[in-house]
Kinemage of the C-alpha trace (Angstrom):
@kinemage 1
@onewidth
@group {chain A} dominant
@subgroup {mainchain}
@vectorlist {calphas} color= white
{ca met a 1} P 32.884 -57.233 43.404
{ca asp a 2} L 29.567 -56.126 41.943
{ca gly a 3} L 29.573 -53.016 39.668
{ca arg a 4} L 27.069 -51.411 42.021
{ca asp a 5} L 29.692 -51.374 44.766
{ca leu a 6} L 32.034 -49.050 42.885
{ca pro a 7} L 31.928 -45.428 43.964
{ca arg a 8} L 30.733 -43.014 41.325
{ca pro a 9} L 33.038 -40.148 40.514
{ca gln a 10} L 31.694 -36.857 41.768
{ca thr a 11} L 30.792 -34.384 39.029
{ca gln a 12} L 32.533 -31.060 39.427
{ca leu a 13} L 30.909 -28.114 37.717
{ca pro a 14} L 32.912 -25.019 36.862
{ca thr a 15} L 32.159 -21.736 38.566
{ca arg a 16} L 30.567 -18.985 36.464
{ca glu a 17} L 33.968 -17.371 36.072
{ca gln a 18} L 35.568 -20.660 35.008
{ca phe a 19} L 32.752 -21.303 32.530
{ca lys a 20} L 33.081 -17.835 30.999
{ca lys a 21} L 36.852 -18.374 30.691
{ca leu a 22} L 36.270 -21.776 29.044
{ca val a 23} L 33.877 -20.323 26.450
{ca glu a 24} L 36.212 -17.385 25.780
{ca thr a 25} L 39.123 -19.788 25.321
{ca ile a 26} L 37.097 -21.775 22.779
{ca arg a 27} L 36.191 -18.552 20.957
{ca gln a 28} L 39.825 -17.427 20.812
{ca ser a 29} L 40.935 -20.799 19.436
{ca asp a 30} L 44.553 -20.367 18.361
{ca gly a 31} L 44.234 -16.600 17.981
{ca arg a 32} L 44.064 -16.365 14.188
{ca ala a 33} L 41.017 -14.532 12.841
{ca asp a 34} L 39.970 -17.436 10.594
{ca ser a 35} L 40.203 -19.937 13.452
{ca gln a 36} L 38.132 -17.653 15.688
{ca lys a 37} L 35.398 -17.515 13.063
{ca lys a 38} L 35.416 -21.309 12.860
{ca ala a 39} L 35.445 -21.673 16.652
{ca ala a 40} L 32.461 -19.378 17.292
{ca pro a 41} L 29.734 -21.975 16.529
{ca gly a 42} L 31.408 -24.423 18.904
{ca ala a 43} L 31.517 -21.852 21.684
{ca asp a 44} L 27.880 -20.955 21.002
{ca leu a 45} L 26.925 -24.635 21.225
{ca val a 46} L 28.754 -25.049 24.536
{ca glu a 47} L 26.808 -22.092 25.941
{ca leu a 48} L 23.508 -23.399 24.557
{ca leu a 49} L 24.063 -26.800 26.155
{ca ala a 50} L 25.038 -25.259 29.476
{ca tyr a 51} L 22.155 -22.784 29.652
{ca ser a 52} L 19.487 -25.208 28.424
{ca gly a 53} L 20.569 -28.472 30.012
{ca cys a 54} L 20.226 -30.185 26.627
{ca arg a 55} L 22.286 -33.169 25.613
{ca leu a 56} L 24.493 -32.744 22.535
{ca asn a 57} L 22.064 -34.334 20.051
{ca glu a 58} L 19.195 -32.306 21.492
{ca gly a 59} L 21.160 -29.065 21.254
{ca ile a 60} L 22.264 -29.532 17.660
{ca ser a 61} L 18.674 -30.398 16.691
{ca ile a 62} L 17.168 -27.123 17.950
{ca thr a 63} L 15.768 -24.813 15.272
{ca trp a 64} L 14.373 -21.294 15.624
{ca ala a 65} L 10.882 -22.784 15.290
{ca asp a 66} L 11.531 -24.464 18.667
{ca val a 67} L 12.127 -21.102 20.380
{ca asp a 68} L 9.146 -19.063 21.568
{ca phe a 69} L 10.425 -15.757 22.902
{ca thr a 70} L 6.866 -14.556 23.596
{ca lys a 71} L 6.047 -17.496 25.875
{ca gly a 72} L 9.614 -17.698 27.148
{ca ala a 73} L 9.985 -21.343 26.223
{ca leu a 74} L 12.201 -23.696 24.239
{ca thr a 75} L 10.782 -26.969 22.938
{ca val a 76} L 13.358 -29.748 22.915
{ca thr a 77} L 12.537 -32.576 20.495
{ca gly a 78} L 15.932 -34.109 19.827
{ca gly a 79} L 15.307 -33.936 16.095
{ca glu a 80} L 15.254 -37.180 14.115
{ca lys a 81} L 17.008 -39.182 16.853
{ca gly a 82} L 14.700 -37.842 19.567
{ca thr a 83} L 15.431 -37.195 23.209
{ca lys a 84} L 16.810 -39.770 25.640
{ca asn a 85} L 13.299 -40.831 26.698
{ca his a 86} L 11.801 -40.187 23.222
{ca glu a 87} L 9.524 -37.430 24.517
{ca ser a 88} L 9.747 -33.762 23.702
{ca arg a 89} L 9.861 -31.304 26.575
{ca val a 90} L 9.498 -27.575 27.054
{ca ile a 91} L 12.052 -25.706 29.105
{ca pro a 92} L 11.782 -22.097 30.252
{ca leu a 93} L 14.018 -19.446 28.756
{ca thr a 94} L 16.163 -18.311 31.643
{ca asp a 95} L 17.712 -14.865 31.367
{ca ala a 96} L 21.043 -16.418 30.341
{ca leu a 97} L 19.458 -18.684 27.716
{ca arg a 98} L 17.270 -15.899 26.315
{ca ser a 99} L 20.233 -13.504 26.075
{ca his a 100} L 22.354 -16.150 24.399
{ca leu a 101} L 19.683 -17.023 21.820
{ca leu a 102} L 19.052 -13.363 21.031
{ca arg a 103} L 22.777 -12.805 20.586
{ca ile a 104} L 23.233 -15.664 18.115
{ca arg a 105} L 20.008 -15.113 16.212
{ca asn a 106} L 20.651 -13.879 12.689
{ca pro a 107} L 17.651 -12.688 10.650
{ca ala a 108} L 19.445 -13.559 7.389
{ca asn a 109} L 19.774 -17.191 8.543
{ca pro a 110} L 16.667 -18.281 10.487
{ca arg a 111} L 18.141 -21.635 11.589
{ca pro a 112} L 21.112 -21.902 13.905
{ca ser a 113} L 24.178 -23.286 12.188
{ca arg a 114} L 24.835 -26.919 12.962
{ca pro a 115} L 28.208 -28.570 13.296
{ca thr a 116} L 29.099 -30.818 10.387
{ca gly a 117} L 31.250 -33.863 10.334
């Protein structure tokens, strides 16, 4: 049997309500205040990936310099590793993406925090 003959599993996307519940569950972590603080960047990343369509490496490589609120655009470069096809692209800021970026933006820290490890 040739690998091309195997059926591909169908991707199932969560509903908006399921997605919101997923992000909230990540934010709540195990319920302790310190774990919630640690879980917030992960929940923010999940939302960023969902609203932008970025892959993980692309999402963690985004800096505030890549966001143009005036033009309503986000430039995705993939950072040092680059994007899948090694070309940057510009995606529009949807209402959800714009709202999310404005919510996480912190004037005291101009770059989004990046996961370590």
